[in-house]
mmCIF file of the N, C-alpha and C atoms, coordinates in Angstrom:
data_MODEL
# 
_entry.id   MODEL 
# 
loop_
_atom_site.group_PDB 
_atom_site.id 
_atom_site.type_symbol 
_atom_site.label_atom_id 
_atom_site.label_alt_id 
_atom_site.label_comp_id 
_atom_site.label_asym_id 
_atom_site.label_entity_id 
_atom_site.label_seq_id 
_atom_site.pdbx_PDB_ins_code 
_atom_site.Cartn_x 
_atom_site.Cartn_y 
_atom_site.Cartn_z 
_atom_site.occupancy 
_atom_site.B_iso_or_equiv 
_atom_site.pdbx_formal_charge 
_atom_site.auth_seq_id 
_atom_site.auth_comp_id 
_atom_site.auth_asym_id 
_atom_site.auth_atom_id 
_atom_site.pdbx_PDB_model_num 
ATOM 1   N N  . MET A 1 1  ? 0.573   -1.241  0.043   1.00 0.00 ? 1  MET A N  1 
ATOM 2   C CA . MET A 1 1  ? 0.066   -0.135  0.036   1.00 0.00 ? 1  MET A CA 1 
ATOM 3   C C  . MET A 1 1  ? 1.121   1.216   0.014   1.00 0.00 ? 1  MET A C  1 
ATOM 4   N N  . ASN A 1 2  ? 0.644   2.301   -0.724  1.00 0.00 ? 2  ASN A N  1 
ATOM 5   C CA . ASN A 1 2  ? 1.196   3.214   -0.758  1.00 0.00 ? 2  ASN A CA 1 
ATOM 6   C C  . ASN A 1 2  ? 0.620   4.256   -0.198  1.00 0.00 ? 2  ASN A C  1 
ATOM 7   N N  . LYS A 1 3  ? 1.286   5.509   -0.503  1.00 0.00 ? 3  LYS A N  1 
ATOM 8   C CA . LYS A 1 3  ? 0.479   6.998   0.276   1.00 0.00 ? 3  LYS A CA 1 
ATOM 9   C C  . LYS A 1 3  ? -0.260  7.163   -0.141  1.00 0.00 ? 3  LYS A C  1 
ATOM 10  N N  . ASP A 1 4  ? -1.118  7.232   -1.559  1.00 0.00 ? 4  ASP A N  1 
ATOM 11  C CA . ASP A 1 4  ? -1.970  7.452   -2.157  1.00 0.00 ? 4  ASP A CA 1 
ATOM 12  C C  . ASP A 1 4  ? -3.548  6.627   -1.397  1.00 0.00 ? 4  ASP A C  1 
ATOM 13  N N  . GLU A 1 5  ? -3.126  5.496   -1.507  1.00 0.00 ? 5  GLU A N  1 
ATOM 14  C CA . GLU A 1 5  ? -4.015  4.508   -1.357  1.00 0.00 ? 5  GLU A CA 1 
ATOM 15  C C  . GLU A 1 5  ? -4.315  4.422   0.042   1.00 0.00 ? 5  GLU A C  1 
ATOM 16  N N  . LEU A 1 6  ? -3.314  4.896   1.483   1.00 0.00 ? 6  LEU A N  1 
ATOM 17  C CA . LEU A 1 6  ? -3.950  5.202   2.463   1.00 0.00 ? 6  LEU A CA 1 
ATOM 18  C C  . LEU A 1 6  ? -4.190  6.656   2.829   1.00 0.00 ? 6  LEU A C  1 
ATOM 19  N N  . LYS A 1 7  ? -4.063  7.723   1.972   1.00 0.00 ? 7  LYS A N  1 
ATOM 20  C CA . LYS A 1 7  ? -5.212  8.466   1.841   1.00 0.00 ? 7  LYS A CA 1 
ATOM 21  C C  . LYS A 1 7  ? -6.114  8.662   1.491   1.00 0.00 ? 7  LYS A C  1 
ATOM 22  N N  . GLY A 1 8  ? -6.631  7.861   0.304   1.00 0.00 ? 8  GLY A N  1 
ATOM 23  C CA . GLY A 1 8  ? -7.690  7.662   -0.373  1.00 0.00 ? 8  GLY A CA 1 
ATOM 24  C C  . GLY A 1 8  ? -8.706  6.826   0.843   1.00 0.00 ? 8  GLY A C  1 
ATOM 25  N N  . LYS A 1 9  ? -8.096  6.115   1.355   1.00 0.00 ? 9  LYS A N  1 
ATOM 26  C CA . LYS A 1 9  ? -9.030  5.072   2.454   1.00 0.00 ? 9  LYS A CA 1 
ATOM 27  C C  . LYS A 1 9  ? -9.440  5.798   3.243   1.00 0.00 ? 9  LYS A C  1 
ATOM 28  N N  . ILE A 1 10 ? -8.399  6.897   4.182   1.00 0.00 ? 10 ILE A N  1 
ATOM 29  C CA . ILE A 1 10 ? -8.814  7.870   4.783   1.00 0.00 ? 10 ILE A CA 1 
ATOM 30  C C  . ILE A 1 10 ? -9.749  8.698   4.749   1.00 0.00 ? 10 ILE A C  1 
ATOM 31  N N  . GLU A 1 11 ? -9.838  9.337   3.725   1.00 0.00 ? 11 GLU A N  1 
ATOM 32  C CA . GLU A 1 11 ? -10.847 10.216  2.708   1.00 0.00 ? 11 GLU A CA 1 
ATOM 33  C C  . GLU A 1 11 ? -12.374 9.368   2.446   1.00 0.00 ? 11 GLU A C  1 
ATOM 34  N N  . LYS A 1 12 ? -11.960 8.060   2.107   1.00 0.00 ? 12 LYS A N  1 
ATOM 35  C CA . LYS A 1 12 ? -13.513 7.373   2.179   1.00 0.00 ? 12 LYS A CA 1 
ATOM 36  C C  . LYS A 1 12 ? -13.796 7.174   3.294   1.00 0.00 ? 12 LYS A C  1 
ATOM 37  N N  . ALA A 1 13 ? -13.274 6.888   4.459   1.00 0.00 ? 13 ALA A N  1 
ATOM 38  C CA . ALA A 1 13 ? -13.936 6.761   5.913   1.00 0.00 ? 13 ALA A CA 1 
ATOM 39  C C  . ALA A 1 13 ? -14.053 8.277   6.510   1.00 0.00 ? 13 ALA A C  1 
ATOM 40  N N  . LYS A 1 14 ? -13.439 9.337   6.666   1.00 0.00 ? 14 LYS A N  1 
ATOM 41  C CA . LYS A 1 14 ? -14.400 10.634  6.814   1.00 0.00 ? 14 LYS A CA 1 
ATOM 42  C C  . LYS A 1 14 ? -15.268 10.722  6.039   1.00 0.00 ? 14 LYS A C  1 
ATOM 43  N N  . GLY A 1 15 ? -15.438 10.784  4.806   1.00 0.00 ? 15 GLY A N  1 
ATOM 44  C CA . GLY A 1 15 ? -16.598 10.701  3.378   1.00 0.00 ? 15 GLY A CA 1 
ATOM 45  C C  . GLY A 1 15 ? -18.193 9.766   4.270   1.00 0.00 ? 15 GLY A C  1 
ATOM 46  N N  . TYR A 1 16 ? -17.566 8.778   4.838   1.00 0.00 ? 16 TYR A N  1 
ATOM 47  C CA . TYR A 1 16 ? -18.871 7.829   5.454   1.00 0.00 ? 16 TYR A CA 1 
ATOM 48  C C  . TYR A 1 16 ? -19.209 8.488   6.359   1.00 0.00 ? 16 TYR A C  1 
ATOM 49  N N  . VAL A 1 17 ? -18.376 9.103   7.087   1.00 0.00 ? 17 VAL A N  1 
ATOM 50  C CA . VAL A 1 17 ? -18.535 9.448   8.578   1.00 0.00 ? 17 VAL A CA 1 
ATOM 51  C C  . VAL A 1 17 ? -19.504 10.739  8.507   1.00 0.00 ? 17 VAL A C  1 
ATOM 52  N N  . LYS A 1 18 ? -19.432 11.201  7.342   1.00 0.00 ? 18 LYS A N  1 
ATOM 53  C CA . LYS A 1 18 ? -20.162 12.454  7.044   1.00 0.00 ? 18 LYS A CA 1 
ATOM 54  C C  . LYS A 1 18 ? -21.359 12.200  7.034   1.00 0.00 ? 18 LYS A C  1 
ATOM 55  N N  . GLU A 1 19 ? -21.261 11.488  5.842   1.00 0.00 ? 19 GLU A N  1 
ATOM 56  C CA . GLU A 1 19 ? -22.762 11.099  5.013   1.00 0.00 ? 19 GLU A CA 1 
ATOM 57  C C  . GLU A 1 19 ? -23.179 10.348  6.293   1.00 0.00 ? 19 GLU A C  1 
ATOM 58  N N  . GLU A 1 20 ? -23.123 9.328   7.037   1.00 0.00 ? 20 GLU A N  1 
ATOM 59  C CA . GLU A 1 20 ? -24.063 8.730   8.042   1.00 0.00 ? 20 GLU A CA 1 
ATOM 60  C C  . GLU A 1 20 ? -24.692 9.993   8.849   1.00 0.00 ? 20 GLU A C  1 
ATOM 61  N N  . VAL A 1 21 ? -23.655 10.643  9.649   1.00 0.00 ? 21 VAL A N  1 
ATOM 62  C CA . VAL A 1 21 ? -24.350 11.811  10.372  1.00 0.00 ? 21 VAL A CA 1 
ATOM 63  C C  . VAL A 1 21 ? -24.995 12.317  10.077  1.00 0.00 ? 21 VAL A C  1 
ATOM 64  N N  . GLY A 1 22 ? -25.051 13.163  8.678   1.00 0.00 ? 22 GLY A N  1 
ATOM 65  C CA . GLY A 1 22 ? -25.934 13.691  7.848   1.00 0.00 ? 22 GLY A CA 1 
ATOM 66  C C  . GLY A 1 22 ? -27.164 13.446  7.750   1.00 0.00 ? 22 GLY A C  1 
ATOM 67  N N  . GLU A 1 23 ? -27.064 11.995  7.359   1.00 0.00 ? 23 GLU A N  1 
ATOM 68  C CA . GLU A 1 23 ? -28.330 11.094  7.072   1.00 0.00 ? 23 GLU A CA 1 
ATOM 69  C C  . GLU A 1 23 ? -29.173 10.503  8.647   1.00 0.00 ? 23 GLU A C  1 
ATOM 70  N N  . ALA A 1 24 ? -28.105 10.769  9.952   1.00 0.00 ? 24 ALA A N  1 
ATOM 71  C CA . ALA A 1 24 ? -28.772 10.568  11.275  1.00 0.00 ? 24 ALA A CA 1 
ATOM 72  C C  . ALA A 1 24 ? -29.645 12.117  11.388  1.00 0.00 ? 24 ALA A C  1 
ATOM 73  N N  . ILE A 1 25 ? -29.013 12.972  11.030  1.00 0.00 ? 25 ILE A N  1 
ATOM 74  C CA . ILE A 1 25 ? -29.641 14.218  11.664  1.00 0.00 ? 25 ILE A CA 1 
ATOM 75  C C  . ILE A 1 25 ? -30.589 14.870  11.149  1.00 0.00 ? 25 ILE A C  1 
ATOM 76  N N  . GLY A 1 26 ? -30.394 14.263  9.451   1.00 0.00 ? 26 GLY A N  1 
ATOM 77  C CA . GLY A 1 26 ? -31.297 15.081  8.413   1.00 0.00 ? 26 GLY A CA 1 
ATOM 78  C C  . GLY A 1 26 ? -30.966 16.185  7.975   1.00 0.00 ? 26 GLY A C  1 
ATOM 79  N N  . ASP A 1 27 ? -29.467 16.318  7.780   1.00 0.00 ? 27 ASP A N  1 
ATOM 80  C CA . ASP A 1 27 ? -28.249 17.179  6.856   1.00 0.00 ? 27 ASP A CA 1 
ATOM 81  C C  . ASP A 1 27 ? -28.305 16.775  6.013   1.00 0.00 ? 27 ASP A C  1 
ATOM 82  N N  . ARG A 1 28 ? -28.780 16.838  4.920   1.00 0.00 ? 28 ARG A N  1 
ATOM 83  C CA . ARG A 1 28 ? -28.812 16.465  3.358   1.00 0.00 ? 28 ARG A CA 1 
ATOM 84  C C  . ARG A 1 28 ? -27.553 16.902  2.717   1.00 0.00 ? 28 ARG A C  1 
ATOM 85  N N  . GLU A 1 29 ? -26.743 18.673  3.007   1.00 0.00 ? 29 GLU A N  1 
ATOM 86  C CA . GLU A 1 29 ? -25.970 19.184  2.637   1.00 0.00 ? 29 GLU A CA 1 
ATOM 87  C C  . GLU A 1 29 ? -24.655 18.337  3.142   1.00 0.00 ? 29 GLU A C  1 
ATOM 88  N N  . LEU A 1 30 ? -24.755 17.878  4.324   1.00 0.00 ? 30 LEU A N  1 
ATOM 89  C CA . LEU A 1 30 ? -23.846 17.050  5.109   1.00 0.00 ? 30 LEU A CA 1 
ATOM 90  C C  . LEU A 1 30 ? -23.645 15.728  4.272   1.00 0.00 ? 30 LEU A C  1 
ATOM 91  N N  . GLU A 1 31 ? -24.588 15.296  4.012   1.00 0.00 ? 31 GLU A N  1 
ATOM 92  C CA . GLU A 1 31 ? -24.419 14.082  3.688   1.00 0.00 ? 31 GLU A CA 1 
ATOM 93  C C  . GLU A 1 31 ? -24.047 13.849  2.463   1.00 0.00 ? 31 GLU A C  1 
ATOM 94  N N  . GLU A 1 32 ? -24.546 15.270  1.529   1.00 0.00 ? 32 GLU A N  1 
ATOM 95  C CA . GLU A 1 32 ? -23.981 15.175  0.286   1.00 0.00 ? 32 GLU A CA 1 
ATOM 96  C C  . GLU A 1 32 ? -22.097 15.441  0.140   1.00 0.00 ? 32 GLU A C  1 
ATOM 97  N N  . ARG A 1 33 ? -22.094 16.276  0.970   1.00 0.00 ? 33 ARG A N  1 
ATOM 98  C CA . ARG A 1 33 ? -20.703 16.891  1.047   1.00 0.00 ? 33 ARG A CA 1 
ATOM 99  C C  . ARG A 1 33 ? -19.930 15.266  1.393   1.00 0.00 ? 33 ARG A C  1 
ATOM 100 N N  . GLY A 1 34 ? -20.555 14.585  2.218   1.00 0.00 ? 34 GLY A N  1 
ATOM 101 C CA . GLY A 1 34 ? -19.558 13.297  2.732   1.00 0.00 ? 34 GLY A CA 1 
ATOM 102 C C  . GLY A 1 34 ? -19.816 12.151  1.477   1.00 0.00 ? 34 GLY A C  1 
ATOM 103 N N  . ARG A 1 35 ? -20.653 12.189  0.529   1.00 0.00 ? 35 ARG A N  1 
ATOM 104 C CA . ARG A 1 35 ? -20.590 11.430  -0.295  1.00 0.00 ? 35 ARG A CA 1 
ATOM 105 C C  . ARG A 1 35 ? -19.611 11.598  -1.071  1.00 0.00 ? 35 ARG A C  1 
ATOM 106 N N  . GLU A 1 36 ? -19.671 12.426  -1.724  1.00 0.00 ? 36 GLU A N  1 
ATOM 107 C CA . GLU A 1 36 ? -18.415 13.481  -2.396  1.00 0.00 ? 36 GLU A CA 1 
ATOM 108 C C  . GLU A 1 36 ? -17.096 13.173  -1.872  1.00 0.00 ? 36 GLU A C  1 
ATOM 109 N N  . GLN A 1 37 ? -16.979 12.952  -0.767  1.00 0.00 ? 37 GLN A N  1 
ATOM 110 C CA . GLN A 1 37 ? -15.643 13.248  0.073   1.00 0.00 ? 37 GLN A CA 1 
ATOM 111 C C  . GLN A 1 37 ? -15.165 11.535  0.032   1.00 0.00 ? 37 GLN A C  1 
ATOM 112 N N  . ARG A 1 38 ? -16.283 10.783  -0.064  1.00 0.00 ? 38 ARG A N  1 
ATOM 113 C CA . ARG A 1 38 ? -16.025 9.134   -0.252  1.00 0.00 ? 38 ARG A CA 1 
ATOM 114 C C  . ARG A 1 38 ? -15.858 9.080   -1.692  1.00 0.00 ? 38 ARG A C  1 
ATOM 115 N N  . ASN A 1 39 ? -16.710 9.837   -2.406  1.00 0.00 ? 39 ASN A N  1 
ATOM 116 C CA . ASN A 1 39 ? -16.215 9.241   -3.728  1.00 0.00 ? 39 ASN A CA 1 
ATOM 117 C C  . ASN A 1 39 ? -14.685 9.608   -4.178  1.00 0.00 ? 39 ASN A C  1 
ATOM 118 N N  . LEU A 1 40 ? -14.466 10.685  -3.863  1.00 0.00 ? 40 LEU A N  1 
ATOM 119 C CA . LEU A 1 40 ? -13.197 11.568  -3.995  1.00 0.00 ? 40 LEU A CA 1 
ATOM 120 C C  . LEU A 1 40 ? -12.149 10.622  -3.624  1.00 0.00 ? 40 LEU A C  1 
ATOM 121 N N  . GLY A 1 41 ? -12.003 10.115  -2.259  1.00 0.00 ? 41 GLY A N  1 
ATOM 122 C CA . GLY A 1 41 ? -11.180 9.142   -1.519  1.00 0.00 ? 41 GLY A CA 1 
ATOM 123 C C  . GLY A 1 41 ? -10.715 7.768   -1.884  1.00 0.00 ? 41 GLY A C  1 
ATOM 124 N N  . LYS A 1 42 ? -12.259 7.191   -2.932  1.00 0.00 ? 42 LYS A N  1 
ATOM 125 C CA . LYS A 1 42 ? -12.109 6.366   -4.098  1.00 0.00 ? 42 LYS A CA 1 
ATOM 126 C C  . LYS A 1 42 ? -11.430 6.275   -4.820  1.00 0.00 ? 42 LYS A C  1 
ATOM 127 N N  . ALA A 1 43 ? -11.373 7.511   -5.797  1.00 0.00 ? 43 ALA A N  1 
ATOM 128 C CA . ALA A 1 43 ? -10.759 7.822   -6.734  1.00 0.00 ? 43 ALA A CA 1 
ATOM 129 C C  . ALA A 1 43 ? -9.194  7.961   -6.545  1.00 0.00 ? 43 ALA A C  1 
ATOM 130 N N  . GLN A 1 44 ? -8.771  8.621   -5.213  1.00 0.00 ? 44 GLN A N  1 
ATOM 131 C CA . GLN A 1 44 ? -7.477  8.611   -4.880  1.00 0.00 ? 44 GLN A CA 1 
ATOM 132 C C  . GLN A 1 44 ? -7.124  7.513   -4.615  1.00 0.00 ? 44 GLN A C  1 
ATOM 133 N N  . GLU A 1 45 ? -7.534  6.648   -3.785  1.00 0.00 ? 45 GLU A N  1 
ATOM 134 C CA . GLU A 1 45 ? -7.229  4.993   -3.025  1.00 0.00 ? 45 GLU A CA 1 
ATOM 135 C C  . GLU A 1 45 ? -6.834  4.405   -4.864  1.00 0.00 ? 45 GLU A C  1 
ATOM 136 N N  . LYS A 1 46 ? -7.628  4.183   -5.879  1.00 0.00 ? 46 LYS A N  1 
ATOM 137 C CA . LYS A 1 46 ? -8.138  3.730   -7.053  1.00 0.00 ? 46 LYS A CA 1 
ATOM 138 C C  . LYS A 1 46 ? -6.589  4.223   -7.593  1.00 0.00 ? 46 LYS A C  1 
ATOM 139 N N  . PHE A 1 47 ? -6.220  5.029   -7.828  1.00 0.00 ? 47 PHE A N  1 
ATOM 140 C CA . PHE A 1 47 ? -4.858  5.738   -8.654  1.00 0.00 ? 47 PHE A CA 1 
ATOM 141 C C  . PHE A 1 47 ? -3.807  5.235   -7.961  1.00 0.00 ? 47 PHE A C  1 
ATOM 142 N N  . GLY A 1 48 ? -3.818  5.334   -6.526  1.00 0.00 ? 48 GLY A N  1 
ATOM 143 C CA . GLY A 1 48 ? -2.707  4.831   -5.508  1.00 0.00 ? 48 GLY A CA 1 
ATOM 144 C C  . GLY A 1 48 ? -2.526  3.280   -6.349  1.00 0.00 ? 48 GLY A C  1 
ATOM 145 N N  . GLU A 1 49 ? -3.549  2.586   -6.240  1.00 0.00 ? 49 GLU A N  1 
ATOM 146 C CA . GLU A 1 49 ? -3.374  1.404   -6.433  1.00 0.00 ? 49 GLU A CA 1 
ATOM 147 C C  . GLU A 1 49 ? -2.938  1.245   -7.867  1.00 0.00 ? 49 GLU A C  1 
ATOM 148 N N  . VAL A 1 50 ? -3.269  1.901   -8.945  1.00 0.00 ? 50 VAL A N  1 
ATOM 149 C CA . VAL A 1 50 ? -2.856  2.052   -10.396 1.00 0.00 ? 50 VAL A CA 1 
ATOM 150 C C  . VAL A 1 50 ? -1.229  1.965   -10.181 1.00 0.00 ? 50 VAL A C  1 
ATOM 151 N N  . ARG A 1 51 ? -1.050  3.172   -9.669  1.00 0.00 ? 51 ARG A N  1 
ATOM 152 C CA . ARG A 1 51 ? 0.383   3.521   -9.532  1.00 0.00 ? 51 ARG A CA 1 
ATOM 153 C C  . ARG A 1 51 ? 1.751   2.786   -8.947  1.00 0.00 ? 51 ARG A C  1 
ATOM 154 N N  . ARG A 1 52 ? 1.108   2.137   -7.618  1.00 0.00 ? 52 ARG A N  1 
ATOM 155 C CA . ARG A 1 52 ? 1.579   0.820   -7.623  1.00 0.00 ? 52 ARG A CA 1 
ATOM 156 C C  . ARG A 1 52 ? 1.910   -0.501  -7.980  1.00 0.00 ? 52 ARG A C  1 
ATOM 157 N N  . LYS A 1 53 ? 0.759   -0.788  -8.817  1.00 0.00 ? 53 LYS A N  1 
ATOM 158 C CA . LYS A 1 53 ? 0.865   -1.519  -10.284 1.00 0.00 ? 53 LYS A CA 1 
ATOM 159 C C  . LYS A 1 53 ? 1.897   -1.377  -11.180 1.00 0.00 ? 53 LYS A C  1 
ATOM 160 N N  . VAL A 1 54 ? 2.043   -0.222  -11.507 1.00 0.00 ? 54 VAL A N  1 
ATOM 161 C CA . VAL A 1 54 ? 2.958   0.384   -12.460 1.00 0.00 ? 54 VAL A CA 1 
ATOM 162 C C  . VAL A 1 54 ? 4.041   0.092   -12.310 1.00 0.00 ? 54 VAL A C  1 
ATOM 163 N N  . GLY A 1 55 ? 4.341   0.457   -10.874 1.00 0.00 ? 55 GLY A N  1 
ATOM 164 C CA . GLY A 1 55 ? 5.966   0.699   -10.316 1.00 0.00 ? 55 GLY A CA 1 
ATOM 165 C C  . GLY A 1 55 ? 6.198   -0.964  -10.217 1.00 0.00 ? 55 GLY A C  1 
ATOM 166 N N  . GLU A 1 56 ? 5.482   -2.127  -9.851  1.00 0.00 ? 56 GLU A N  1 
ATOM 167 C CA . GLU A 1 56 ? 5.795   -2.848  -9.751  1.00 0.00 ? 56 GLU A CA 1 
ATOM 168 C C  . GLU A 1 56 ? 5.960   -3.710  -10.943 1.00 0.00 ? 56 GLU A C  1 
ATOM 169 N N  . ALA A 1 57 ? 5.133   -3.446  -11.649 1.00 0.00 ? 57 ALA A N  1 
ATOM 170 C CA . ALA A 1 57 ? 5.709   -4.266  -13.231 1.00 0.00 ? 57 ALA A CA 1 
ATOM 171 C C  . ALA A 1 57 ? 6.646   -3.432  -13.793 1.00 0.00 ? 57 ALA A C  1 
ATOM 172 N N  . VAL A 1 58 ? 7.198   -2.090  -13.976 1.00 0.00 ? 58 VAL A N  1 
ATOM 173 C CA . VAL A 1 58 ? 8.362   -1.348  -14.274 1.00 0.00 ? 58 VAL A CA 1 
ATOM 174 C C  . VAL A 1 58 ? 9.314   -1.998  -13.351 1.00 0.00 ? 58 VAL A C  1 
ATOM 175 N N  . LYS A 1 59 ? 9.484   -2.452  -12.122 1.00 0.00 ? 59 LYS A N  1 
ATOM 176 C CA . LYS A 1 59 ? 10.444  -3.084  -11.437 1.00 0.00 ? 59 LYS A CA 1 
ATOM 177 C C  . LYS A 1 59 ? 10.958  -4.830  -12.096 1.00 0.00 ? 59 LYS A C  1 
ATOM 178 N N  . GLU A 1 60 ? 9.549   -5.166  -12.259 1.00 0.00 ? 60 GLU A N  1 
ATOM 179 C CA . GLU A 1 60 ? 9.519   -6.605  -12.721 1.00 0.00 ? 60 GLU A CA 1 
ATOM 180 C C  . GLU A 1 60 ? 10.487  -6.945  -13.962 1.00 0.00 ? 60 GLU A C  1 
ATOM 181 N N  . ALA A 1 61 ? 9.814   -5.553  -14.510 1.00 0.00 ? 61 ALA A N  1 
ATOM 182 C CA . ALA A 1 61 ? 10.501  -5.648  -16.075 1.00 0.00 ? 61 ALA A CA 1 
ATOM 183 C C  . ALA A 1 61 ? 12.013  -5.497  -16.288 1.00 0.00 ? 61 ALA A C  1 
ATOM 184 N N  . GLY A 1 62 ? 12.367  -4.364  -15.567 1.00 0.00 ? 62 GLY A N  1 
ATOM 185 C CA . GLY A 1 62 ? 13.741  -3.970  -15.083 1.00 0.00 ? 62 GLY A CA 1 
ATOM 186 C C  . GLY A 1 62 ? 14.774  -5.483  -14.467 1.00 0.00 ? 62 GLY A C  1 
ATOM 187 N N  . GLU A 1 63 ? 13.755  -6.114  -13.816 1.00 0.00 ? 63 GLU A N  1 
ATOM 188 C CA . GLU A 1 63 ? 14.290  -7.671  -13.424 1.00 0.00 ? 63 GLU A CA 1 
ATOM 189 C C  . GLU A 1 63 ? 14.991  -8.770  -14.311 1.00 0.00 ? 63 GLU A C  1 
ATOM 190 N N  . LYS A 1 64 ? 13.924  -8.481  -15.363 1.00 0.00 ? 64 LYS A N  1 
ATOM 191 C CA . LYS A 1 64 ? 14.103  -9.169  -16.426 1.00 0.00 ? 64 LYS A CA 1 
ATOM 192 C C  . LYS A 1 64 ? 14.836  -8.871  -17.179 1.00 0.00 ? 64 LYS A C  1 
ATOM 193 N N  . ILE A 1 65 ? 15.011  -7.579  -17.683 1.00 0.00 ? 65 ILE A N  1 
ATOM 194 C CA . ILE A 1 65 ? 16.205  -7.152  -18.357 1.00 0.00 ? 65 ILE A CA 1 
ATOM 195 C C  . ILE A 1 65 ? 17.460  -7.101  -17.792 1.00 0.00 ? 65 ILE A C  1 
ATOM 196 N N  . SER A 1 66 ? 17.860  -7.058  -16.572 1.00 0.00 ? 66 SER A N  1 
ATOM 197 C CA . SER A 1 66 ? 19.182  -6.943  -16.047 1.00 0.00 ? 66 SER A CA 1 
ATOM 198 C C  . SER A 1 66 ? 19.190  -8.929  -15.955 1.00 0.00 ? 66 SER A C  1 
ATOM 199 N N  . GLY A 1 67 ? 18.588  -9.611  -15.756 1.00 0.00 ? 67 GLY A N  1 
ATOM 200 C CA . GLY A 1 67 ? 18.661  -11.070 -15.420 1.00 0.00 ? 67 GLY A CA 1 
ATOM 201 C C  . GLY A 1 67 ? 18.493  -11.451 -14.122 1.00 0.00 ? 67 GLY A C  1 
ATOM 202 N N  . GLU A 1 68 ? 18.102  -10.570 -13.590 1.00 0.00 ? 68 GLU A N  1 
ATOM 203 C CA . GLU A 1 68 ? 18.142  -10.832 -11.562 1.00 0.00 ? 68 GLU A CA 1 
ATOM 204 C C  . GLU A 1 68 ? 16.950  -12.029 -11.544 1.00 0.00 ? 68 GLU A C  1 
# 
């Protein structure tokens, strides 16, 4: 897990909490902000995942080229 994946997971969690609190107290604006934050967190987490996989593929290719 890299920094982007971790930050994404944290943003998703914070968004979820805001969404649930907004729903519980009837604050639709807070609920929507939470949903947006959760979706941004998902995107950041996915970006981190792709970034990690690309890095792993590059490392693996480099090892194959160098014969390690």
